[in-house]
ZATORKOL-973370 format. One record per residue (C-alpha): z negated, y, x. Coordinates in Angstrom, 3 decimals. Example, Ala and Ser with C-alpha at 12.3 -4.5 7.8 and 13.67 -1.06 7.14 Angstrom:
<recs>
z;y;x
-7.800;-4.500;12.300
-7.140;-1.060;13.670
</recs>
This chain:
<recs>
z;y;x
-143.343;-21.365;69.317
-142.584;-18.741;67.170
-139.895;-18.735;69.778
-138.297;-22.548;68.682
-138.978;-21.510;64.900
-136.564;-18.656;65.251
-133.959;-20.621;67.115
-134.273;-23.582;64.877
-133.757;-20.972;61.477
-130.931;-19.789;63.338
-129.650;-22.618;63.710
-129.517;-24.153;60.407
-128.011;-20.867;59.048
-125.314;-20.964;61.223
-124.568;-24.438;59.867
-124.511;-23.192;56.858
-122.589;-20.224;57.358
-120.238;-22.624;59.282
-119.756;-25.322;56.883
-119.019;-22.803;54.187
-116.453;-20.894;56.100
-114.684;-24.135;56.179
-114.566;-24.453;52.446
-113.782;-20.903;52.144
-110.495;-21.523;54.733
-109.223;-23.960;52.392
-110.148;-27.312;53.528
-110.460;-29.916;50.826
-113.928;-30.516;49.416
-114.886;-33.422;49.114
-115.977;-33.804;45.898
-112.393;-33.043;44.461
-109.641;-35.923;43.403
-106.687;-36.520;44.816
-104.611;-34.945;42.023
-107.067;-31.977;42.410
-106.284;-31.440;45.610
-102.532;-31.752;45.689
-102.712;-28.877;42.618
-105.319;-26.560;44.978
-102.665;-27.146;47.654
-99.495;-26.291;45.423
-101.369;-23.533;44.315
-102.132;-22.073;47.543
-98.316;-22.383;48.803
-97.400;-20.645;45.794
-99.476;-17.905;45.943
-97.872;-17.260;49.589
-94.558;-17.507;48.530
-95.452;-15.254;45.853
-96.851;-13.014;48.200
-93.631;-12.800;50.943
-91.250;-12.652;47.979
-93.469;-9.518;46.992
-92.867;-8.101;50.434
-89.100;-8.840;50.612
-89.023;-6.847;46.854
-90.868;-4.016;47.923
-88.203;-3.803;50.891
-85.281;-4.183;49.090
-86.561;-2.303;46.242
-84.970;1.619;47.081
-86.435;3.130;44.076
-90.063;1.342;43.545
-89.246;0.625;40.470
-91.215;-3.117;40.392
-87.388;-4.879;39.681
-84.535;-5.444;41.880
-81.061;-3.772;40.444
-77.429;-5.576;41.060
-76.749;-1.653;42.950
-79.870;-2.665;45.053
-79.683;-6.458;45.276
-78.450;-6.730;48.937
-76.429;-10.407;48.740
-74.201;-12.142;46.768
-73.312;-10.986;42.902
-73.222;-14.915;42.446
-76.240;-15.155;43.715
-77.976;-12.691;41.680
-76.524;-14.077;38.432
-78.415;-17.401;39.231
-82.038;-15.669;40.001
-81.281;-13.299;36.617
-82.192;-16.170;34.401
-82.995;-13.484;31.497
-79.798;-11.962;32.120
-81.196;-8.576;32.125
-79.839;-7.000;34.780
-82.630;-6.771;36.920
-84.539;-9.951;39.452
-88.700;-9.732;38.944
-90.660;-11.617;41.477
-91.133;-14.194;39.303
-87.442;-15.003;39.003
-87.010;-15.375;42.152
-89.823;-17.604;42.530
-88.622;-19.613;39.955
-85.272;-19.842;41.356
-86.729;-20.784;44.915
-88.519;-23.373;43.058
-85.406;-24.788;41.611
-83.789;-25.090;44.710
-86.530;-26.458;46.304
-86.864;-29.175;43.486
-82.211;-29.947;43.662
-83.149;-30.041;47.345
-85.475;-33.282;47.357
-83.478;-34.903;44.343
-80.566;-34.934;46.854
</recs>
């Protein structure tokens, strides 16, 4: 009898952990509306994009000050000027993310 009870308890606990793991991995909660699901998806995409941008900037940022100056910029000066929206002579991760989002939006409108 003990063995059966123990197996049932472990099975129930395992199912509970499996279901919480599915939610933690980003699967949609059935209680969310479609708008909430879309916003959650956008948030996850933006977070991944920000991580990739941070990683790229870390590789390019030779003096490790957290921004990319024109001297550190590996691309064309014209592109640097387009990304540097506030014109302060350095590109931040936020400016890169916003430039990428604007570029993606422009492609969708074509």
